N, C-alpha and C positions, 0 to 999 in steps of 0.2 A: 504494500500500500504506500501511498505517498503521504507527505506531510500536509496535504491539502484536504484533510478529512473534514466532513461536516459533523454537526452534532448528531444527526441521524445515523451516520456511520458508527459513532461511538455507542449510541443507544442500541443499534442492531447487534453490535459485538457484545454489548452488555447483556442483552437477552440470551445470546448464545452461551455466554459464560455462566449466567445464572442457571440456565437449564442444565448445563453440563457439570458445573462445579458448585453450585449453590451461591447464596448471597454473600458469602465471605470472599468470593472471587471478584466482587464489584469494587475494585480499587484501581487507581490510576496506573500504577507501575505494571501489574500483571497484564492489564488490558493493553497498555501501550506496547509492551513486549510482544504480545500475541499479534498485534496489528503492525509491528515493525516500525513504530514511530516513537518519538520522544514523549515524555509526560507533558511537555509544554503544549502539545496539541490538545490534550485533555483539558488543561487549565485555560486554554483559549476559549473553550466552549462552556465550561462549567466552573463556577466560582470555587467549589470544593466538592468533596466526595458526597456530602449530604445533598447538595444541589443535584448532583448526578443521580443519586438514589431517587430523589423526587421525580426527576425526569424519566428515569427507568420505569418507575411505577406508572407514570402517565402514558408512556409508550406501550407498556404491557396492556393497559386498559384499551388503548387504541387497537392493538393487534388482537387481543383475546376477547374483546367484546364488541367494540364499535365497528370494526371492519366486518366481522362476521354478521352482525345485525344488518349492516349496509348491503352485504352480499345477498342475504335472504330477502331483504326489501326490494332489491333490484332484480330478483329472479323473475322468470316468466310467471304469468298468472296461472298457467296450467300445472305448475309444480306446487305440491302441498308445502307451505312454509314450515310447518312443524317437522315434517320429514326432512326437509333440507337442513334445518337447524340441528336436529339431532344427528344426522349423518355427518355434518361438519364437526360438531362438538365431540362425538365419539370416534370420529375417523382420524383425528390428529394424534400426535404424540403428546402424552400427558406430562412430560418431564418439566416443562416450563410452569404449568399449573401447580405441580407438586412443589417445585422450588419456591414459588411465590408464597404458597401456603406455609411452607416451612419457615420462610423469612418472616411471615406475619406472626408466627408463634413466638418470635424473639424481638420484634420491633413494632412499637405502637403505630408508627407512621405507615409501615407496610400493612399492618392489620387494618387500619382505617381505609387504605386504598383497596385492599382485598374485599372488605365489607361493602364498599361502594360499588365495586364491580359485581359482587354477588347480588346486591339489590337491583342493579341495572339489568343483569341477565334474568333474574327471577321475574321482574316486572315485564320484561319482553316476552318470556315464555308464557306467562299468564295472559298477556295481551293476545298472543297468537291463539291460545286455547279458547279464549272468549270469542275471538273472531271466527273460530271454527264451529261455534254454536254451543259451547259449554256454558253453564251458568257461572256467574262470578265465583261462587264458593267452590264449585267443582274445579274450575280452572285454577284457582289459587292452590287447592290441595294437590292437584296433579302436577302443577308447576313445581311445587316443593318436592314432591316425590321424584320427579325427573331430575331436579337439581341435585338432590341427595345422591341419586344414582350416578350422575356425572362426577360429583366430587369423590365418591367412592372409587369410581373408575380411575380418576386422575391420581388418587393416592395409592392405588393398589400396585403391588410389586409382582402380581401374577398376570402376565400378558395372556390374552386369549388368542387362539388360532383364528384366522380370518373368518372361517365358516361359523365358528361358535360366536364370534363377536357380531357377525351379521344376524344370526338367529336371535341373539340377545337384543339387538337394536330393533329387529322386527317386533319382538314381544313388547319392548318399551313403547313403540309406536302404537301397537294395538291397545295397550293399557291407557295411553295418553288420549287417544282419539275416539274411543268407543264408549 
């Protein structure tokens, strides 16, 4: 990489480091070394490590919630949005989600950011379920169940074979929408 890195380059590298090595890897020196640049580039974009951590959490929200919601909203009307959302949520690699949740267990700022993302996601799932015809109370309960399933999936160290994961997702969809 060159010394002409943007803040987004640092944030993307930070998310990779977070997913691979956890929140303790979110420091200027190891990130700079991994990117082949000096720490000065880091401090050009971020006042300190705390500012970088805040930016990382904002970037995670964008990647892990807002972009996914935008993708579902932008999909064709012929595709079921609940199906699209669940396939996207359960189709990815859960390492980043697990890393943020581990970080949140140790840091109140990360915990607040994670809780805000949890609320955003839950309200969006609930909205989709209401739009599919479920009553508000049923939509709220099913959104919570689906979210618990997602968090359990993200925190699990037991990967499922593709066929079994597909069957699990089909069953979740059946539970959510019938």
